[in-house]
FINULO-336046 format. One record per residue (C-alpha): residue number from 1; residue in three letters; x, y, z. Coordinates in pm, 1 decimal. Last residue first. Layout:
BEGIN
   resi   resn          X          Y          Z
    NUM    ALA          X          Y          Z
...
This chain:
BEGIN
   resi   resn          X          Y          Z
    410    UNK    13471.7     9728.9     9366.6
    409    UNK    13221.7     9455.8     9306.5
    408    UNK    12896.8     9474.8     9119.0
    407    UNK    12591.1     9283.1     9222.1
    406    UNK    12343.7     9090.9     9008.5
    405    UNK    12003.9     9062.8     9174.4
    404    UNK    11793.7     8757.6     9232.9
    403    UNK    11457.3     8836.2     9390.4
    402    UNK    11377.3     8597.9     9672.8
    401    UNK    11118.3     8327.4     9615.7
    400    UNK    10805.9     8355.8     9830.1
    399    UNK    10563.3     8455.7     9557.9
    398    UNK    10201.5     8503.4     9656.7
    397    UNK    10198.9     8872.0     9749.5
    396    UNK    10452.5     8962.5     9486.5
    395    UNK    10236.3     8799.3     9219.7
    394    UNK     9944.5     9017.8     9327.0
    393    UNK    10155.8     9319.9     9246.8
    392    UNK    10346.2     9574.7     9452.9
    391    UNK    10445.2     9895.9     9273.2
    390    UNK    10811.0     9922.2     9192.0
    389    UNK    11095.1    10098.2     9368.3
    388    UNK    11446.0    10014.9     9258.2
    387    UNK    11698.0     9794.8     9437.6
    386    UNK    12064.7     9869.5     9372.1
    385    UNK    12298.5     9614.6     9217.1
    384    UNK    12162.8     9706.4     8875.7
    383    UNK    12325.8    10046.5     8911.8
    382    UNK    12074.5    10289.1     8767.4
    381    UNK    12143.1    10403.1     8410.2
    380    UNK    12264.1    10759.8     8437.5
    379    UNK    12070.1    11081.9     8421.7
    378    UNK    12047.0    11344.4     8153.7
    377    UNK    11877.0    11101.5     7915.1
    376    UNK    11606.8    11045.8     8177.7
    375    UNK    11488.1    11401.1     8144.3
    374    UNK    11501.6    11598.9     8472.3
    373    UNK    11158.0    11594.3     8638.4
    372    UNK    11189.6    11488.8     9002.0
    371    UNK    11551.2    11571.7     9081.0
    370    UNK    11551.6    11882.2     8862.3
    369    UNK    11226.6    12017.3     9004.1
    368    UNK    11346.5    11957.6     9360.8
    367    UNK    11677.8    12128.6     9289.8
    366    UNK    11515.8    12426.4     9117.1
    365    UNK    11280.7    12481.8     9411.8
    364    UNK    11561.1    12461.2     9668.4
    363    UNK    11796.7    12681.7     9467.1
    362    UNK    11524.5    12943.6     9430.5
    361    UNK    11464.2    12927.5     9805.3
    360    UNK    11833.9    12989.3     9854.1
    359    UNK    11844.7    13282.3     9615.0
    358    UNK    11527.1    13430.1     9766.3
    357    UNK    11675.5    13413.4    10116.5
    356    UNK    11999.2    13570.2     9993.8
    355    UNK    11804.2    13863.0     9852.2
    354    UNK    11639.0    13908.2    10190.4
    353    UNK    11977.6    13898.4    10364.3
    352    UNK    12119.8    14185.8    10154.4
    351    UNK    12372.8    14376.2    10372.6
    350    UNK    12522.6    14063.8    10526.6
    349    UNK    12578.8    13906.0    10186.5
    348    UNK    12713.4    14222.1    10026.2
    347    UNK    12962.4    14270.6    10310.2
    346    UNK    13077.3    13910.5    10288.1
    345    UNK    13125.9    13937.0     9912.1
    344    UNK    13356.4    14233.6     9950.4
    343    UNK    13404.5    14353.1    10306.7
    342    UNK    13291.4    14265.6    10657.2
    341    UNK    13415.3    14446.7    10968.1
    340    UNK    13170.4    14736.4    11000.9
    339    UNK    12867.9    14551.7    10865.2
    338    UNK    12952.7    14253.8    11079.9
    337    UNK    12962.1    14452.7    11404.5
    336    UNK    12722.0    14256.6    11623.1
    335    UNK    12783.8    13933.6    11430.3
    334    UNK    13137.6    13909.4    11566.4
    333    UNK    13293.2    13596.8    11416.2
    332    UNK    13229.6    13682.5    11052.2
    331    UNK    13129.9    13401.7    10816.5
    330    UNK    13069.2    13404.8    10446.3
    329    UNK    12789.9    13172.4    10334.2
    328    UNK    12820.2    12873.2    10106.8
    327    UNK    12467.9    12760.1    10024.4
    326    UNK    12487.9    12851.6     9655.6
    325    UNK    12845.4    12731.2     9602.6
    324    UNK    12801.0    12406.6     9797.5
    323    UNK    12475.3    12321.9     9622.6
    322    UNK    12612.6    12406.8     9277.3
    321    UNK    12911.8    12178.9     9340.8
    320    UNK    12692.9    11896.7     9470.8
    319    UNK    12462.7    11918.8     9169.9
    318    UNK    12763.4    11911.6     8937.2
    317    UNK    12932.5    11604.9     9080.0
    316    UNK    13183.8    11556.7     8794.4
    315    UNK    13183.9    11224.3     8611.1
    314    UNK    12831.3    11262.6     8477.3
    313    UNK    12615.5    10952.3     8458.4
    312    UNK    12361.3    11048.8     8720.6
    311    UNK    12155.4    10866.6     8983.7
    310    UNK    12393.0    10705.4     9232.3
    309    UNK    12694.3    10937.1     9242.5
    308    UNK    12528.8    11273.0     9178.5
    307    UNK    12220.2    11187.9     9385.2
    306    UNK    12420.9    11079.7     9686.9
    305    UNK    12643.7    11383.6     9629.1
    304    UNK    12346.6    11612.8     9682.7
    303    UNK    12259.5    11469.4    10024.0
    302    UNK    12627.3    11488.4    10124.8
    301    UNK    12648.4    11853.2    10018.0
    300    UNK    12320.0    11939.0    10190.3
    299    UNK    12447.6    11792.1    10516.7
    298    UNK    12750.9    12019.2    10505.2
    297    UNK    12585.4    12331.5    10359.9
    296    UNK    12347.8    12364.0    10656.1
    295    UNK    12647.2    12482.9    10860.0
    294    UNK    12611.4    12836.2    10720.3
    293    UNK    12277.6    12903.8    10893.1
    292    UNK    11950.4    12983.6    10720.6
    291    UNK    11694.8    13036.5    10994.5
    290    UNK    11319.2    12997.0    11040.1
    289    UNK    11321.8    12685.8    10818.9
    288    UNK    11042.3    12608.1    10572.6
    287    UNK    11245.4    12653.5    10252.8
    286    UNK    11554.0    12488.5    10400.0
    285    UNK    11366.3    12180.5    10522.9
    284    UNK    11200.6    12141.2    10185.0
    283    UNK    11542.2    12150.2    10018.2
    282    UNK    11665.1    11885.7    10262.4
    281    UNK    11384.0    11653.7    10160.3
    280    UNK    11474.7    11702.5     9793.6
    279    UNK    11845.8    11648.2     9868.0
    278    UNK    11766.5    11317.0    10035.2
    277    UNK    11494.4    11202.2     9795.4
    276    UNK    11726.9    11225.8     9496.2
    275    UNK    11876.8    10877.6     9531.6
    274    UNK    11510.6    10754.4     9524.5
    273    UNK    11447.7    10847.1     9165.2
    272    UNK    11197.9    10576.5     9072.2
    271    UNK    10915.5    10831.1     9033.5
    270    UNK    10746.2    10682.1     9339.7
    269    UNK    11068.2    10730.5     9535.1
    268    UNK    11100.3    11097.4     9440.9
    267    UNK    10733.6    11154.7     9525.3
    266    UNK    10789.4    10999.5     9867.1
    265    UNK    11076.4    11240.6     9929.9
    264    UNK    10839.8    11528.9     9861.2
    263    UNK    10596.6    11385.0    10116.2
    262    UNK    10868.1    11301.1    10370.6
    261    UNK    10984.7    11666.7    10370.6
    260    UNK    10634.9    11817.6    10385.6
    259    UNK    10527.7    11651.9    10711.3
    258    UNK    10827.9    11713.2    10939.6
    257    UNK    10883.9    12059.2    10794.0
    256    UNK    10521.8    12163.3    10837.8
    255    UNK    10523.9    12034.2    11194.3
    254    UNK    10833.3    12242.7    11271.5
    253    UNK    10669.2    12563.2    11152.7
    252    UNK    10309.5    12515.1    11268.2
    251    UNK    10358.3    12711.7    11590.4
    250    UNK    10525.1    12989.1    11393.0
    249    UNK    10901.7    13050.9    11430.4
    248    UNK    10950.5    13377.1    11614.6
    247    UNK    10931.4    13741.6    11508.1
    246    UNK    10649.1    13695.4    11261.7
    245    UNK    10689.9    13822.9    10907.7
    244    UNK    10614.0    13515.2    10696.0
    243    UNK    10625.0    13607.2    10327.7
    242    UNK    10773.8    13298.3    10167.1
    241    UNK    11115.5    13466.0    10162.5
    240    UNK    11091.7    13511.0    10539.8
    239    UNK    11008.7    13142.4    10585.7
    238    UNK    11311.6    13052.1    10375.5
    237    UNK    11544.4    13239.7    10605.7
    236    UNK    11767.7    13537.0    10520.1
    235    UNK    11558.5    13781.2    10726.3
    234    UNK    11597.3    13564.1    11038.6
    233    UNK    11295.7    13411.0    11211.7
    232    UNK    11367.2    13398.1    11583.8
    231    UNK    11368.4    13062.4    11756.4
    230    UNK    11165.7    12980.0    12066.9
    229    UNK    11105.1    12614.2    11994.8
    228    UNK    10756.4    12472.7    11943.8
    227    UNK    10816.6    12102.5    11877.4
    226    UNK    11023.7    12091.6    12195.7
    225    UNK    10705.2    12179.3    12383.7
    224    UNK    10589.8    11819.9    12330.0
    223    UNK    10823.3    11722.7    12613.5
    222    UNK    10569.9    11887.1    12843.4
    221    UNK    10422.2    11541.5    12908.7
    220    UNK    10729.0    11456.2    13113.8
    219    UNK    10854.9    11107.6    13199.5
    218    UNK    10630.8    10934.7    12948.2
    217    UNK    10720.5    11177.7    12671.0
    216    UNK    11094.8    11139.9    12739.0
    215    UNK    11071.2    10760.6    12767.6
    214    UNK    10881.5    10742.9    12436.0
    213    UNK    11153.5    10901.0    12218.0
    212    UNK    11396.7    10611.2    12178.2
    211    UNK    11148.6    10323.5    12189.8
    210    UNK    10912.1    10501.4    11951.4
    209    UNK    11193.2    10564.2    11703.4
    208    UNK    11294.1    10196.1    11723.4
    207    UNK    10936.9    10071.6    11687.7
    206    UNK    10875.3    10289.8    11381.6
    205    UNK    11203.7    10196.6    11213.6
    204    UNK    11153.5     9823.8    11271.3
    203    UNK    10799.9     9834.7    11140.3
    202    UNK    10903.7    10034.1    10835.9
    201    UNK    11181.9     9786.1    10751.9
    200    UNK    10964.6     9479.6    10812.0
    199    UNK    10690.3     9627.6    10595.2
    198    UNK    10943.7     9719.2    10324.8
    197    UNK    11052.4     9359.6    10281.5
    196    UNK    10817.4     9295.8     9992.6
    195    UNK    10964.9     9592.1     9798.8
    194    UNK    11277.5     9727.8     9973.6
    193    UNK    11256.0    10060.6     9789.7
    192    UNK    10983.0    10174.1    10028.6
    191    UNK    11250.8    10208.1    10298.2
    190    UNK    11383.6    10523.9    10132.7
    189    UNK    11051.8    10687.3    10226.8
    188    UNK    11205.6    10749.4    10575.6
    187    UNK    11448.5    11017.4    10451.8
    186    UNK    11224.7    11312.1    10540.7
    185    UNK    11227.6    11188.7    10899.0
    184    UNK    11586.1    11317.3    10893.6
    183    UNK    11434.9    11648.7    11011.1
    182    UNK    11429.1    11496.4    11362.6
    181    UNK    11809.3    11498.6    11403.9
    180    UNK    11980.7    11214.0    11590.3
    179    UNK    11669.9    11005.7    11660.5
    178    UNK    11567.6    11047.5    11296.0
    177    UNK    11909.0    10918.3    11183.7
    176    UNK    11893.4    10632.4    11435.9
    175    UNK    11549.4    10535.8    11304.7
    174    UNK    11685.2    10533.7    10949.5
    173    UNK    11967.9    10304.3    11060.9
    172    UNK    11735.2    10072.2    11251.9
    171    UNK    11500.8    10039.4    10955.2
    170    UNK    11787.5     9965.2    10716.8
    169    UNK    11931.7     9709.6    10958.6
    168    UNK    11597.1     9532.1    10978.8
    167    UNK    11536.6     9555.5    10604.4
    166    UNK    11867.8     9404.3    10491.3
    165    UNK    11851.7     9404.3    10111.2
    164    UNK    12225.6     9485.0    10076.6
    163    UNK    12145.5     9803.8     9886.4
    162    UNK    11894.1     9892.4    10157.1
    161    UNK    12158.9     9838.4    10424.7
    160    UNK    12405.8    10057.1    10235.4
    159    UNK    12145.4    10331.5    10203.2
    158    UNK    12063.4    10302.3    10574.1
    157    UNK    12431.9    10342.1    10664.3
    156    UNK    12436.5    10652.2    10443.5
    155    UNK    12148.6    10788.7    10650.0
    154    UNK    12314.4    10687.2    10977.2
    153    UNK    12618.5    10901.7    10898.1
    152    UNK    12400.9    11183.8    10765.0
    151    UNK    12202.6    11204.4    11089.8
    150    UNK    12516.6    11169.2    11302.9
    149    UNK    12683.5    11464.0    11131.0
    148    UNK    12363.9    11670.1    11152.4
    147    UNK    12339.8    11609.7    11527.5
    146    UNK    12709.3    11673.2    11599.6
    145    UNK    12697.3    12029.0    11472.8
    144    UNK    13051.0    12151.6    11532.0
    143    UNK    13009.1    12495.6    11374.2
    142    UNK    13355.6    12553.8    11225.8
    141    UNK    13471.5    12194.1    11239.0
    140    UNK    13183.9    11963.4    11147.9
    139    UNK    12942.8    12174.9    10947.1
    138    UNK    13188.0    12416.0    10783.8
    137    UNK    13431.0    12129.6    10722.5
    136    UNK    13155.2    11937.2    10542.1
    135    UNK    13114.5    12223.6    10298.6
    134    UNK    13484.3    12213.0    10208.8
    133    UNK    13488.4    11828.3    10200.5
    132    UNK    13200.1    11766.2     9959.9
    131    UNK    13367.3    11889.2     9638.7
    130    UNK    13693.9    11697.6     9686.8
    129    UNK    13508.7    11384.2     9796.0
    128    UNK    13289.7    11390.8     9485.7
    127    UNK    13595.5    11428.6     9262.7
    126    UNK    13752.5    11114.1     9410.7
    125    UNK    13426.4    10918.2     9397.3
    124    UNK    13377.6    11005.8     9030.4
    123    UNK    13737.9    10928.0     8937.5
    122    UNK    13730.9    10585.6     9102.9
    121    UNK    13388.1    10489.3     8968.1
    120    UNK    13451.1    10569.9     8602.5
    119    UNK    13263.4    10261.3     8489.2
    118    UNK    13184.0    10050.0     8796.1
    117    UNK    12846.5    10207.0     8864.8
    116    UNK    12848.5    10364.8     9215.0
    115    UNK    12716.3    10146.2     9496.8
    114    UNK    13065.4    10033.8     9605.2
    113    UNK    13166.1    10403.9     9642.1
    112    UNK    12896.5    10510.6     9889.3
    111    UNK    13118.0    10428.6    10187.3
    110    UNK    13397.5    10633.8    10031.4
    109    UNK    13169.2    10938.0    10020.9
    108    UNK    13073.1    10880.1    10383.9
    107    UNK    13441.5    10839.1    10474.5
    106    UNK    13517.4    11180.4    10324.9
    105    UNK    13275.4    11343.5    10571.5
    104    UNK    13327.3    11122.6    10880.3
    103    UNK    13684.7    11244.8    10927.8
    102    UNK    13559.4    11596.0    11004.2
    101    UNK    13322.5    11464.0    11271.5
    100    UNK    13603.7    11272.5    11440.6
     99    UNK    13833.2    11575.0    11445.2
     98    UNK    13558.9    11806.6    11570.8
     97    UNK    13450.1    11563.6    11842.7
     96    UNK    13805.6    11518.3    11969.1
     95    UNK    13854.7    11895.1    11975.2
     94    UNK    13531.1    11954.1    12162.8
     93    UNK    13594.8    11679.3    12415.3
     92    UNK    13948.8    11807.2    12476.3
     91    UNK    13819.5    12155.7    12553.0
     90    UNK    13558.5    12026.3    12797.0
     89    UNK    13778.6    11771.8    12974.2
     88    UNK    13676.5    11418.4    12876.0
     87    UNK    13409.4    11204.4    13043.3
     86    UNK    13157.0    11450.9    12898.3
     85    UNK    13211.0    11294.6    12555.0
     84    UNK    12970.7    11010.4    12629.7
     83    UNK    12702.5    11267.2    12713.9
     82    UNK    12727.6    11418.1    12368.1
     81    UNK    12673.5    11079.1    12204.4
     80    UNK    12379.8    11015.4    12437.7
     79    UNK    12218.4    11350.8    12364.1
     78    UNK    12275.5    11301.0    11991.6
     77    UNK    12094.0    10967.6    12007.8
     76    UNK    11814.9    11141.0    12200.9
     75    UNK    11733.4    11377.8    11913.9
     74    UNK    11814.1    11733.5    11821.6
     73    UNK    11645.4    12071.2    11853.2
     72    UNK    11762.4    12152.9    12206.5
     71    UNK    11588.0    12490.2    12208.0
     70    UNK    11303.6    12383.9    12432.9
     69    UNK    11534.5    12302.3    12723.5
     68    UNK    11328.6    12215.1    13032.0
     67    UNK    11062.3    12006.6    12856.8
     66    UNK    11317.6    11848.4    12626.1
     65    UNK    11557.1    11756.1    12907.8
     64    UNK    11293.8    11610.9    13138.4
     63    UNK    11438.1    11260.8    13084.6
     62    UNK    11751.6    11364.6    13269.7
     61    UNK    11741.0    11734.5    13351.8
     60    UNK    12039.4    11779.1    13580.6
     59    UNK    12345.9    11552.9    13581.5
     58    UNK    12332.8    11299.6    13300.1
     57    UNK    12105.5    11449.0    13036.4
     56    UNK    12195.2    11805.4    13131.5
     55    UNK    12569.8    11743.9    13092.6
     54    UNK    12525.0    11592.0    12748.1
     53    UNK    12288.3    11873.1    12650.6
     52    UNK    12531.0    12142.7    12765.5
     51    UNK    12820.6    11996.4    12566.9
     50    UNK    12592.3    11961.1    12267.1
     49    UNK    12464.3    12316.0    12275.3
     48    UNK    12815.1    12444.9    12355.1
     47    UNK    12938.0    12298.0    12025.5
     46    UNK    12756.7    12562.3    11825.4
     45    UNK    13056.5    12779.4    11734.2
     44    UNK    13303.3    12490.5    11748.4
     43    UNK    13549.3    12687.8    11539.2
     42    UNK    13697.6    13032.6    11496.8
     41    UNK    13958.5    12955.2    11382.8
     40    UNK    13948.8    12592.0    11270.7
     39    UNK    13777.7    12636.2    10934.6
     38    UNK    14097.4    12672.2    10730.1
     37    UNK    14266.0    12397.3    10931.2
     36    UNK    13982.7    12151.4    10872.0
     35    UNK    13991.3    12254.5    10507.2
     34    UNK    14360.7    12173.1    10474.9
     33    UNK    14334.7    11846.9    10668.2
     32    UNK    14058.8    11722.7    10439.2
     31    UNK    14248.7    11824.9    10123.9
     30    UNK    14558.9    11643.7    10253.8
     29    UNK    14354.1    11330.0    10318.0
     28    UNK    14185.9    11352.8     9977.1
     27    UNK    14525.5    11386.4     9807.3
     26    UNK    14669.9    11098.4    10010.9
     25    UNK    14377.9    10878.2     9913.8
     24    UNK    14423.9    10965.4     9547.3
     23    UNK    14790.3    10862.4     9567.8
     22    UNK    14710.5    10541.2     9755.1
     21    UNK    14445.4    10452.1     9499.3
     20    UNK    14683.5    10521.7     9210.6
     19    UNK    14964.9    10319.1     9364.7
     18    UNK    14728.4    10027.9     9420.2
     17    UNK    14600.5    10050.5     9063.4
     16    UNK    14956.2    10057.6     8926.1
     15    UNK    15029.4     9734.2     9110.3
     14    UNK    15270.4     9731.1     9401.5
     13    UNK    15579.2     9514.6     9339.1
     12    UNK    15622.0     9226.8     9584.2
     11    UNK    15414.2     8990.6     9372.8
     10    UNK    15657.3     9049.5     9085.4
      9    UNK    15465.2     9025.2     8760.7
      8    UNK    15563.6     8732.8     8533.3
      7    UNK    15793.6     8819.0     8243.0
      6    UNK    16102.6     8669.6     8407.3
      5    UNK    15926.3     8338.2     8446.1
      4    UNK    15869.6     8312.7     8072.1
      3    UNK    16236.4     8385.5     7995.8
      2    UNK    16348.2     8124.5     8247.3
      1    UNK    16124.3     7869.9     8072.7
C-alpha cells in the first residue's frame, strides 16, 4: 500500500504542462517588452490626434467634433476612450495608453486560443504571438493608434461571441469596432455565420451604430464632411498604384472603402471561409487608401493571424509572417531629410515609393485570392466548435430547436 501511495503524483508539484505554459508565457512577455522598447524612441507619433480629440470632445467641439475636425478619422468610441485619458497629465496619459495598447496585442492572440483546434494548439498560439508582436508594437507603441487597437480588440470579442452563439453580444462587439474605426465595417459579414440568430445580431449592430453616431449628425448636419477628409495621396499608396493622380483623396475614396470591404468579406463568408474575411477586408482598405502608413501592419497582422489559427492546419502562421514582412516599413523620424539620413533598405524604400505601392497592392490581391480560392487541402478542418455559414432553408424557418454543437476545451 505504501509503495502504491509513493507512486501517486504530488499535488504540490507543478505538472510539466504548467511549467511549459509558464515558460512560454515568460518568453512571450519578454518578447513583448523587447519590441515595446525597440519601438519606444521615437514613439507616440500619432498620439496627438487622440489627445486633441479627447480634449475637443469635452472642452470645445462636443458633438460638433466631426464638423470642426474633418481629419479625425475615427469613431465616437475612440473619442470617449481618449477623453477618459485626459484626467491624467498629457505625458502620463500617452505612456499609459502605449503600455495598455501594447499589452492588448498578445492578449488578442491568447483570446483566440480556445477556438484553435486542440491538436498543436499550444505551439501554434505561441508562434502566432511571436510573429504578431513586432507589427503590433509599431501600431501601439511607435504610432500610438488607439482607434485601430480598439477596433481589433472589439473584433476579436465579436469572434468569441459568435463562437459562443451569443448574437446580441456579437452585434454589440461589431458595432463597437465600427464605432472605434469606421473601416471595421468590413467585418460586419461575420454576423451571417450565426444562422437563424443572424437577424438579432445584425439588428443589434445596426441599432448600436446608429445610437453612437446619430447624436453627432443630429447636432450638426456638417458631420457628413468627415467622410471627405483633406488627406493627401502619397506616392506609396494603393490609390496611386491604381492610377489616381489627384493631390487629395477623391470624394468617392472613403465611400469606396466602406462599400468594397464588406462586399469582399461577404464573399469570404459565402465561401465558408469566414476567418479570412478580416484580412480580405483589410486588403481592400489598403488598396483604396490614400496613404500607406507603417502602423497599418499591426491590425493587418492580427487579421492575418485569425485566418492562420482558425482556417489553416499549418503550425507556423505563414500568412501572418508574409503580411508583417511585406507591410513592414522602415521609419525615419525626420521625414524632411529622409533621403539624406536613410541608408540601406530604408534608403531604397524612401527612394522608390511607387514600387512599394505596387508591392503592397500585389500583396493585397494575392492575399484575397489565397483566402477565397486556396485549395481545401491546404487549409485545416474547421474547428467543430465554431459555427459555419450555411444557406437558410425552409426547415430552419420552422424549426425552433437549437443546433447542438460539440465544443472543445483548452
